[in-house]
C-alpha positions, 0 to 999 in steps of 0.5 A: 350867490346861491348854488342854483340861480333863480328868477329872484336873482335876476330881479335883484341883479343890479349890474349894467344900470349905467347903460340902461337905455343904451342900444346894443349897437351903441354899447358895441361901438363903445367897446370896440374902440377900447377892446377886442370884445363885443357887447355880447361877449362883455355882458356874458363874461360878466354874468358867467363870473357873477353866476358861477357855481361849483359845477360851472356857470349857469348857462341856462339861467343866464340865457333865459334871463338875459334881457332882464339881466342886461338892459341892452340885450333884447333876446334870450340865448340858448345855453349853447349860445351863451357858451359860444360867447363865453368861449369867444371872450376867453379866446380873445383875452388869450390872443390879446395877452399873447400879443402884449407879451410878444411886444414886451419880450421882443424889445420893440417897446422900452420899459417906459412905453410898457409902463404907459401901456399897462397904465392905459390898459388898467384905466380902461379896465377900471372904467369898464368895471365902473360902467357895469357896476362892479366895484373892487376893494382898494386892497384887492385892486392894489394887489392885482396891480402889484402882481401885474407889475411883478410879472412885467418886471420878470418878463422884461428881465427874462427878455433882456437875458434872452436877447443878450444870449441870442446876440452872443450866439450869433457873434460866435457863429459869425466868428466860426464862419469867418475863420480862414481855410486851412491848407488843402481846403481850397483844392478840396473845395474846388474838386467838390465844386467841379466834380468829374462826371461819372464814367468820364474819368479817363477822358480828362487829359493828363496835364503831364503828357506831351502836347502831341499825345494829348492832341492825338487822344482828343482827336481820336475820340471825336467821331467821324460824322461823315462815315456814321451818317447814312445816305440821303433819304435813310434806308430807303435810299440804298 
C-alpha cells in the first residue's frame, strides 16, 4: 500500500465483497453471536490494518471513503470516530485475551478443553477472514497456529507450577497453625483475652487472703446509697 492512500485505492479495494448487499444490522448480529466486536469495529480494524502507513493508519482517508470501502457502512466517519472504533476493537481484544488466559491458568479447564476452545476460536477467526476476503498463506497460517500452541503449552505448565506452589504453601501454613501451645502460653493467652481494666488492679481480691478479709474489703467498697442520696425533692426540699 502506498504511503499516502488515495481515491484510487478505495475503488480498487476488494474486501467485504461477500457481504455486499447485507445490512449493517445483519452483519452486526452475525458478529455478536461469535465475537465481542461490532460490525463497525470489525470493518475499521480491517481497514486500519490494510491502510497502515509509516505514521500510523490513514484515519481521514478511511473515514471519508468508508461507504466505498465497506458495503454495509453507509455513512462517512470523522478521523475521531475512526480512532474511537479502532480503540474499542483493541480494548475488547485485550479483555477477551485476559478472560481466556485466566480460564487457562486458574485450572477451570482441562488441557483437552483448552485445545477445543482454541480450535473453535481459530475456526471462527478463519471464517471471518474468509468472509472479509483476506487470505493467509498456508505457511503463515501454520506459523501463527504453532506460536499460539507454544504459548498455551507454556501457560499450562506455568499455571500447574503456580497451583502446586500455592497448595504447598497453604499446607505448610496450616501445619504451623495446628502446632500445640507451649507451657505457659495458655495462661498468657487467658490474661490477654481477659485483661484487668486500667485503674482497677487493686480491686481484684487476693486469692490467698482469708475469706473474711475478702468479704470486708468488698463490702467496704460498696457505697452507702442511703447516705449519698439527697432528700426527696432535691436541694429545694431542704
